[in-house]
N, CA, C and O of each residue as an XYZ file, in Angstrom:
176
protein
N    -127.538     57.123   -167.982
C    -128.347     57.055   -166.806
C    -128.223     58.398   -166.075
O    -127.122     58.921   -165.906
N    -129.344     58.936   -165.655
C    -129.324     60.181   -164.894
C    -128.839     59.917   -163.474
O    -128.954     58.800   -162.970
N    -128.300     60.940   -162.837
C    -127.821     60.812   -161.467
C    -128.363     61.931   -160.598
O    -128.468     63.074   -161.042
N    -128.704     61.607   -159.370
C    -129.229     62.575   -158.424
C    -128.547     62.351   -157.084
O    -128.392     61.213   -156.639
N    -128.137     63.450   -156.439
C    -127.485     63.299   -155.137
C    -128.525     62.935   -154.088
O    -129.652     63.430   -154.124
N    -128.153     62.086   -153.172
C    -129.087     61.690   -152.123
C    -128.987     62.622   -150.918
O    -129.875     62.623   -150.065
N    -127.930     63.406   -150.839
C    -127.739     64.325   -149.722
C    -127.782     65.764   -150.224
O    -127.514     66.030   -151.395
N    -128.118     66.678   -149.339
C    -128.067     68.102   -149.640
C    -126.713     68.628   -149.170
O    -126.272     68.321   -148.062
N    -126.065     69.414   -150.007
C    -124.751     69.957   -149.689
C    -124.868     71.456   -149.451
O    -125.719     72.115   -150.049
N    -124.026     71.996   -148.588
C    -124.014     73.448   -148.369
C    -122.779     74.021   -149.065
O    -121.664     73.526   -148.896
N    -123.002     75.064   -149.842
C    -121.919     75.745   -150.552
C    -121.911     77.215   -150.142
O    -122.965     77.824   -149.961
N    -120.719     77.773   -149.999
C    -120.577     79.180   -149.633
C    -119.785     79.859   -150.738
O    -118.683     79.421   -151.067
N    -120.341     80.940   -151.324
C    -119.599     81.617   -152.388
C    -118.707     82.717   -151.815
O    -118.672     82.909   -150.600
N    -117.993     83.434   -152.666
C    -116.949     84.381   -152.249
C    -117.472     85.487   -151.327
O    -116.714     86.004   -150.507
N    -118.747     85.856   -151.445
C    -119.310     86.913   -150.595
C    -119.802     86.353   -149.255
O    -120.328     87.104   -148.433
N    -119.640     85.062   -149.027
C    -119.981     84.460   -147.743
C    -121.428     84.000   -147.611
O    -121.841     83.600   -146.523
N    -122.208     84.045   -148.684
C    -123.600     83.590   -148.617
C    -123.659     82.074   -148.717
O    -122.925     81.460   -149.491
N    -124.534     81.486   -147.930
C    -124.683     80.040   -147.857
C    -125.838     79.584   -148.742
O    -126.919     80.173   -148.724
N    -125.595     78.528   -149.514
C    -126.623     77.943   -150.371
C    -126.668     76.444   -150.116
O    -125.629     75.812   -149.930
N    -127.861     75.878   -150.108
C    -128.033     74.437   -150.009
C    -128.361     73.912   -151.398
O    -129.245     74.445   -152.069
N    -127.659     72.875   -151.836
C    -127.834     72.370   -153.197
C    -127.956     70.852   -153.205
O    -127.454     70.163   -152.317
N    -128.631     70.354   -154.226
C    -128.657     68.927   -154.546
C    -128.252     68.824   -156.009
O    -128.721     69.604   -156.838
N    -127.389     67.871   -156.333
C    -126.910     67.710   -157.701
C    -127.912     66.883   -158.503
O    -128.386     65.844   -158.043
N    -128.224     67.353   -159.696
C    -129.056     66.621   -160.651
C    -128.255     66.562   -161.946
O    -128.086     67.572   -162.629
N    -127.769     65.382   -162.275
C    -126.923     65.202   -163.452
C    -127.731     64.446   -164.498
O    -128.140     63.306   -164.277
N    -127.954     65.086   -165.631
C    -128.738     64.467   -166.692
C    -127.869     64.243   -167.921
O    -127.138     65.138   -168.345
N    -127.951     63.057   -168.485
C    -127.145     62.715   -169.649
C    -127.790     63.251   -170.929
O    -128.964     63.624   -170.943
N    -127.006     63.280   -171.989
C    -127.509     63.707   -173.290
C    -127.790     62.519   -174.197
O    -128.134     62.694   -175.366
N    -127.645     61.309   -173.661
C    -127.868     60.147   -174.502
C    -129.362     59.950   -174.740
O    -130.191     60.394   -173.945
N    -129.686     59.298   -175.811
C    -131.065     59.101   -176.240
C    -131.557     57.729   -175.777
O    -130.787     56.770   -175.731
N    -132.833     57.645   -175.439
C    -133.422     56.363   -175.061
C    -133.893     55.679   -176.341
O    -134.650     56.259   -177.120
N    -133.444     54.446   -176.553
C    -133.834     53.689   -177.734
C    -134.454     52.367   -177.292
O    -133.944     51.712   -176.383
N    -135.536     51.982   -177.924
C    -136.221     50.736   -177.601
C    -136.312     49.856   -178.846
O    -136.257     50.342   -179.976
N    -136.452     48.563   -178.613
C    -136.645     47.622   -179.712
C    -138.132     47.390   -179.933
O    -138.938     47.513   -179.011
N    -138.481     47.056   -181.163
C    -139.849     46.640   -181.455
C    -140.055     45.268   -180.810
O    -139.090     44.524   -180.641
N    -141.279     44.922   -180.450
C    -141.570     43.683   -179.718
C    -141.089     42.445   -180.457
O    -140.518     41.542   -179.846
N    -141.315     42.392   -181.786
C    -140.916     41.194   -182.540
C    -139.395     41.034   -182.594
O    -138.893     39.913   -182.515
N    -138.665     42.128   -182.726
C    -137.207     42.058   -182.745
C    -136.690     41.670   -181.359
O    -135.722     40.916   -181.257
N    -137.303     42.161   -180.312
C    -136.912     41.784   -178.950
C    -137.084     40.293   -178.714
O    -136.223     39.655   -178.108
N    -138.191     39.734   -179.189
C    -138.428     38.285   -179.047
C    -137.390     37.495   -179.836
O    -136.919     36.453   -179.379
N    -137.034     37.990   -181.024
C    -136.042     37.302   -181.846
C    -134.666     37.296   -181.181
O    -133.975     36.277   -181.178
N    -134.281     38.418   -180.630
C    -132.978     38.525   -179.954
C    -132.966     37.650   -178.703
O    -131.961     37.009   -178.395
N    -134.086     37.627   -177.988
C    -134.182     36.832   -176.775
C    -133.925     35.363   -177.038
O    -133.368     34.652   -176.202
N    -134.332     34.931   -178.187
C    -134.011     33.588   -178.626
C    -134.993     32.557   -178.242
O    -134.813     31.383   -178.566
């Protein structure tokens, strides 16, 4: 599941410059779906 920060954060680097950031975390997992007939079979 991907994740996104709901708040904006302020970061200051070593030279004192201010940056506003939002985190966007994306997974490397693959989305897999079932075929309709197999889904009905599993559902029971």
